[in-house]
N, C-alpha and C positions, 0 to 999 in steps of 0.2 A: 286506513282503518286500524283502530286499536285492537290488539289481540294479545294473548299470552303465548309465550314459548317456554319450553322446558329443555334443559341441558344438564349434563353431568359435570360437576365441579368438585374435585377432591373426593370423588366417590359418593357425592351427595346430589340429589335431584334439586335443581335450582330453577325457579320460575321468574320470569321478568316480562314486563309489558313491552311490546314492540309495535312498530308500524308495519303493516303488511297489506298487500293488495287483497281484495276480496277474491275468494276462490271462484273459478269459472263455473257457470251453471250448466250442468249436463241435461240431456233431454229427459231423463227420468228423475230429476231432482227438483226440489223447491228451495228457494232462498228464504232464510229465516232472519228476522230481526230478533235477536236473542234478548230475553228478559230475565232468565235465570238459568244456571247450570249447576249440576250437582257434582260434588267431589267423590272420587272413588280411590280407595287406598292403593290399589295395584298400580295406578298410573304414576305414582310418585315413588315407587320402589325401583331403585337402580337395577337394571338387568332383569327386570321381571318379564320382559318380553313385549310389553305394550309399546314402549318407545325405544327400547334398547339402551345401550350405554354409549352415549355420544356427547362430545363437546360442541356439536353442531345443533343450534336451537331448532326444535321441532314444535309443531302445533300441539296443543294440549287441551284436554277436555273430551269427555266421551258421551255425555247425555245432557239434554236441556229442553227448554220450552220457550216458545216465542210466537211471533206473528208472521204469517206468510206474506212475503214481499214480492216474490216473482215465481212463476211456475214454468217448468220445463215443457218442451214441445210435446212430449209423450205422456205427461202427467194427467191423470183424471181423478176426480173425486175430491179435489181440494180447491179452495177459492182464495182469492186475495183477501188479506185481513183476517183469515181464520186463525184461531188459537190452536197450536199443535205442540206435541211433545214427541221426543224420539231420541234414539241413539244417533250421534253424528260426530264426525271428526272435527277437532278444533272448536269445541263448544264454548271454551273460555274466550269468547270474542264478541264484538258488538253485532256481527253478522256472520252467518256461515251457511252451508248448504247441507241438505238432508235428503237421502234417498227416499223416494215415495214409499217404498216397501217398509221403511222404518218409521214413517210418520203416523201418528195417531192423534185423533181429536182429543182435546183436553176435556175431561169430565166436568160437568156442571158443578160449580161451587169450589173447585180446586184453585188455589192461588198459583201464581207463576212458580213460586218456590216449591210448592207441593208437587206440581206437575213435573218440574225438573227432576224430582227425586224418584219418579216412577220408572222410566224406561229400562235402564240397565238393571237396577236392583230388583224390581218386581218381576222382570222377565227371568232373572236368575232364579228367584224363588219359585216362579211358575215351572221352570224346568225341573227343579228339585222335587217339588210337591206333586205336580200334575202330569207333566210330559213323561218323565221317567218314574217318578214316585208313585203314580197311580193312587193318590190319596182318596179315600172314601169317607163319607160321613160316619161318625161314630168311632173311627180309628184313633189310635194314640200316636202322637208325634213328639219326639225328643229333639230339641233344638239346642245344640252347643253354641254358645255365644249369641244368645237370643237378643241381646241389646245392640248388636251390630245392625248395619243397614239392611243386609239380607235377612238377618235374624228377625228383626221387627216385621219386615214384609212377610216372611214365612209365617210368623205368628198370626198376623192379621188375616192372611189368606187361608190358613188352615182353620181358624175359627169361623170364617165365613163359609167354609165348606162343611162345617159341623163336626170337626175333629176336636179331640182333647189335646192340649199342648202342655208339655213339661219343658221348661227353659232353664238353662244354666248360665251363670255369669259370675265372674269373680268379685263383682261390686254390688253391695247391698243398695247403695244409692242409685245405681243404674236400674236395678230391678224395681226399686220403688217408683221410678218414673214411668214404668210400664203398668202400674196398677190401673185397672179399668180397661186394659186391652184384652182381658179374658183368659189369661193363663190359668190353667188348672193347678199347676204346681210350679213354683219358682224356687230354684236351688242355688244358693250362693256358694260357688266353688270354682276354682280353677284346676282342681286336681281330678284325677280319675277315681272318684270315690262316691259316685252317685248311683251305683247299681242297686243297692238295698232300697233307697228311697223310690227309685223308678219301679222296682218290682212290687213294693208295697202299694204304690198308687195304682198300678195296673192289675192288682190281685194276682200277682205272680205269673201273669200272661206275657209280660214284656211289651215293648212298643212295636207298632207296625212299621214305623218309618223314623229314621234318624236323619237330621240335617246337621252335618258337621261343618261348621265354619271356623273351627279352632285349629284342627290339625292332628298330627300323629300322637300327641300326648294323651288324647282321650279316645283314640280309635279302638283299642282293644276293649275298653270299658263299654263303648257303644255296641260292639259285637255281643257282649254279655247281656246287654239290655234289650236286644232284639228278640221278639217272639217268633213263632213259627211263620215261615214265609215272609219274614221282615225284610225291609229294604233300607239301604244306607246310601245317602247322597253325600259325596265328598266335595265340598264347596270351596274350602280354603284352608290355609295353614299359617295363620298369624302367629302361632307359637314357634314356627321355624322347624318343627319336627316333621321331616319328610318321609319317615319310615316308621313302621310299627309291626309287631308280630300279629299274625292272623291265626285265630283258632280254627284250624281246618275241620276239626270234628264238629264244631258248632255250625260252621258254614255249610257242611254237608248234611248234618242231621236236621237242622232247622230250615233247610232249603232257602238260604239267604240269597239276596241279590245286592251286589255292591256296584255302584256306578259313580262316575265323575261328572261334575257340573262345571263346564268351562267352555269358553268361546275361543280359546287361544288358537286352536288348529282348525276351526270351522271356517268355511267360506262365507262370504257375505250373504249368499242365498240361504245357506244353512242357518246362519244366525237369525235371519228374518222369518224363517219358516214357522216359528212358534207364534208370531204376532196374530194371525187370524184366530188361533185358539185362545190366546190371551184376551183378545177383543170379545170373544164369546163367553169365556169363563170368568174373567176377572173385571174387565172394564165396566160392565153394567153395575157391579157392586160398588165400585168407586163412584160411578155416576149417581147411584142412589144414596151415597153418603154412608154406606155401611161401615167404612173405615177410611181413614185419611193417612197419607204419608206422615211419618213422625219426623219433624224437623227440629233438630237440636239448636242449631245456630245458623244465622244468615249474615254473611259478610258482604260489604259493598264491593263492586268490581275492582276497585283500586287495592283490595286487600287479599288477593289470592294467596300470597306468601303467608300471611297471618292465618288464613283459613287452613292452609296445608299444615302449618305447625300445630294448630289446634287439633286437627284430625290425628296427626301422628302422636300427640300427647295422650290420645286414647281415653279422653274423659267424656266423650259425647255418647249419646244414645240415638240410634237412628241415623239421620243424614245431616251433613253440613252442606250448605248451598251458597253459591255466589250469585248476587243480584246485580243485574245491569241497569236497574231502574235509576 
């Protein structure tokens, strides 16, 4: 079977097509004929922790969509030929296996490529907004890096909940691509200089929730932008800034809550624990067509290296997807 492997060469992540045996099917797993798989920045960063730093080729790919080919002995609720999406190891392959607890039916009307962009990215946004963020209708959300995969997903899900969204991005062209997605205020900036605009938009009340996908360079400004009992979700640090001063007086007086959004140290059961809530709170909106995953580019299966390069060039909005069709 054709599949992709990743290894470290001269401190760079390199992907290549290899021939490998299909993974064995466990009793709680389903075998998937893959039709599309989505790229995620972290899996191509050397030493990030997803694959480690090794010159030994490892399976690559974290989420995708396809057709059920085979069902494990203990699996219930899925049928042969069913369209499913979910997080799974080795998603950049013609076939792989997926744990039943991770598998979700594909909403009506979504393409293979759109479905492949849902599992990891939208579950991350769900964690930030709903599981830990406790977002309510009418609240204000500030999303740093709103044009990223998680940023777009958070924007769409927050609007579906009835929240007001302020988004930041360093690119006017990227923000323009999100016209029609319902942003209340789009701010073109890479710097920590958005406090005045945020306070003006919120009538000096500040935002209720921040989703920070950028990192430490905007963290202190985010704290300034939070209102009373505000919450801050730390999702990523593409700026490479891993530290920032914290205004303890603001943290104390405004009764703020700061939390991390990461699967790095979670067990497989902990990772999957959010899926029932996601199926209840978000999946129906996808099924009704209230919003659709934002796909910037689709590359054929033979061009994962080019897709990786395109993602690392950072010109895209939303998701880049590999198609096995």
